[in-house]
C-alpha positions as CSV (number, residue, x, y, z in Angstrom):
1,M,48.8,117.2,110.4
2,L,49.7,115.0,107.5
3,R,52.5,117.4,106.5
4,V,54.1,116.7,109.9
5,F,54.2,113.0,109.2
6,R,55.6,113.6,105.7
7,V,58.4,115.8,107.1
8,M,59.2,113.1,109.7
9,E,59.3,110.5,106.9
10,I,61.8,112.7,104.9
11,C,63.9,113.5,108.0
12,G,64.3,109.9,108.8
13,G,64.9,108.0,112.1
14,R,65.8,110.8,114.5
15,A,62.6,112.8,114.0
16,R,60.5,109.7,114.1
17,R,62.2,108.5,117.3
18,N,61.7,111.9,119.0
19,F,58.0,111.9,118.0
20,E,57.5,108.4,119.3
21,A,59.2,109.4,122.6
22,F,56.9,112.4,122.8
23,V,53.8,110.3,122.2
24,S,54.8,107.7,124.7
25,S,55.6,110.4,127.3
26,L,52.1,111.9,126.9
27,L,50.6,108.6,128.1
28,A,52.7,108.9,131.3
29,F,51.8,112.5,131.7
30,R,48.2,111.4,132.4
31,V,49.3,109.8,135.6
32,I,51.5,112.6,136.7
33,G,48.9,115.2,135.8
34,T,46.4,113.3,137.9
35,L,48.9,113.3,140.8
36,W,49.4,117.0,140.4
37,L,45.7,117.7,140.5
38,I,45.4,115.5,143.6
39,V,48.1,117.6,145.3
40,I,46.3,120.9,144.3
41,F,42.9,119.5,145.4
42,L,44.3,118.5,148.8
43,Y,46.0,121.8,149.4
44,A,42.8,123.6,148.1
45,V,40.6,121.9,150.7
46,A,43.1,122.6,153.5
47,G,43.6,126.2,152.3
48,S,39.9,126.9,152.2
49,H,39.6,125.8,155.8
50,L,42.8,127.6,157.0
51,F,42.5,130.8,155.0
52,G,38.9,131.1,154.0
53,A,38.0,133.7,156.6
54,N,41.1,135.9,156.1
55,D,41.3,135.7,152.3
56,P,37.8,135.0,151.0
57,F,38.6,136.4,147.6
58,R,41.1,133.6,146.9
59,F,40.2,130.8,149.4
60,K,36.4,131.1,149.9
61,D,35.8,127.5,148.8
62,A,37.8,124.6,147.5
63,G,37.1,125.5,143.8
64,T,38.4,129.0,144.2
65,A,41.3,127.8,146.2
66,A,42.2,125.2,143.6
67,M,42.2,128.0,140.9
68,T,44.4,130.1,143.2
69,L,46.8,127.3,143.8
70,F,47.0,126.5,140.1
71,W,48.0,130.1,139.5
72,A,50.4,130.0,142.5
73,S,52.1,126.8,141.2
74,T,53.7,129.0,138.5
75,M,55.2,131.0,141.4
76,D,53.7,134.1,139.9
77,G,51.6,135.4,142.8
78,L,53.0,133.4,145.6
79,P,54.4,136.4,147.6
80,E,51.1,138.2,147.6
81,L,49.3,135.1,148.8
82,M,51.8,134.5,151.6
83,F,51.8,138.1,152.8
84,T,48.0,138.4,152.8
85,N,47.6,135.2,154.8
86,A,50.6,135.7,157.1
87,F,49.9,139.3,158.2
88,G,46.1,139.5,157.5
89,C,44.1,140.9,154.7
90,N,44.1,144.4,156.3
91,S,47.9,144.7,156.6
92,R,49.9,147.0,154.4
93,F,51.6,143.9,152.8
94,S,48.2,142.6,151.5
95,N,46.9,143.5,148.1
96,Y,43.3,143.8,149.4
97,G,43.6,147.5,148.7
98,D,42.5,146.7,145.1
99,V,39.1,147.9,144.0
100,I,38.0,144.4,143.3
101,A,38.8,142.9,146.7
102,A,38.6,145.9,149.0
103,D,35.1,145.0,150.4
104,K,35.9,141.3,150.9
105,C,38.4,141.7,153.8
106,T,35.9,141.4,156.7
107,T,37.7,139.2,159.2
108,P,41.4,139.8,159.0
109,E,43.5,137.1,160.7
110,S,47.3,136.9,161.0
111,Q,48.7,133.3,160.7
112,P,52.4,133.6,160.0
113,N,53.5,130.1,161.0
114,T,50.6,128.2,159.3
115,T,51.1,130.3,156.2
116,A,54.9,129.6,156.1
117,V,54.4,125.8,156.4
118,Y,51.4,125.6,154.0
119,F,53.0,127.6,151.2
120,A,56.5,126.2,151.6
121,T,55.3,122.6,151.4
122,F,53.0,123.5,148.5
123,A,55.9,125.0,146.6
124,I,58.0,122.0,147.2
125,F,55.3,119.5,146.2
126,S,53.9,121.3,143.2
127,H,57.0,122.8,141.7
128,A,60.2,120.9,142.6
129,V,58.9,117.4,142.9
130,L,56.4,117.4,140.0
131,L,58.9,119.2,137.7
132,S,61.5,116.5,138.4
133,V,58.9,113.8,137.8
134,F,57.9,115.4,134.5
135,L,61.5,115.6,133.4
136,G,62.1,112.0,134.5
137,V,59.2,110.7,132.5
138,I,60.4,112.5,129.3
139,T,63.9,111.1,129.8
140,I,62.7,107.5,130.4
141,S,60.3,107.6,127.5
142,L,63.1,108.9,125.2
143,T,65.5,106.2,126.4
144,K,62.9,103.4,125.9
145,T,62.1,104.7,122.4
146,I,65.7,104.9,121.4
147,D,66.2,101.3,122.7
148,K,63.2,100.1,120.6
149,S,64.5,101.9,117.6
150,E,67.9,100.4,117.9
151,E,66.4,97.0,118.3
152,R,64.4,97.4,115.2
153,D,67.4,98.6,113.3
154,E,69.3,95.6,114.5
155,Q,66.5,93.3,113.4
156,R,66.4,94.8,109.9
157,A,70.2,94.5,109.6
158,T,70.0,90.8,110.6
159,I,67.2,90.1,108.1
160,R,69.2,91.9,105.3
161,Y,72.3,89.9,106.2
162,F,70.5,86.5,105.8
163,E,68.8,87.7,102.6
164,R,72.2,88.3,101.1
165,L,73.4,84.9,102.2
166,F,70.3,83.0,101.0
167,P,68.8,85.0,98.1
168,G,65.2,84.2,97.0
169,N,64.3,82.7,100.4
170,K,62.7,85.8,102.1
171,G,59.7,83.9,103.3
172,A,61.7,81.2,105.0
173,I,64.1,83.7,106.5
174,M,61.2,85.7,108.0
175,K,59.7,82.5,109.4
176,L,63.0,81.5,111.0
177,Y,63.7,85.0,112.3
178,H,60.3,85.2,114.0
179,S,60.7,81.7,115.4
180,F,64.1,82.6,116.9
181,R,62.8,85.9,118.1
182,D,59.8,84.3,119.8
183,M,62.2,81.8,121.5
184,D,64.4,84.8,122.5
185,I,67.6,83.3,121.2
């Protein structure tokens, strides 16, 4: 870990600025991650009530449904989930023919409209909106970090300028600089 900091010190301002932006965006990701988990939890509870009888392998309870929706938020198994719940677990479109889940399809139920609304809104909320929010947080954090870095560079340049004008008075220059900065002049 210390080697990373040493490389950043050698590379200079740009690497340090990007690292600071990354760290500040991690703090914002806590909030967005919590929001994403709330969306998954709400849809998991609704999914276990709507699809628990038809698809007990994936929606038997809220915990199993949350894991299924976390997996589905990558859009990897979304078609199988939709076909199983839209046409019933005994349909030819379902993947309940697998050895693992073959005995779990006891009450097949077709719900095409409910399935379409449920998974379409889940895909919109979990994928499109939250992805945009993640990218927005990174962009905003990077912009704030760049602004702070430029402000620090400007402060250093101002101090160096006054040190050249009044050599030997570094303590007085720093006191004046901080006084004017505190007054926001």
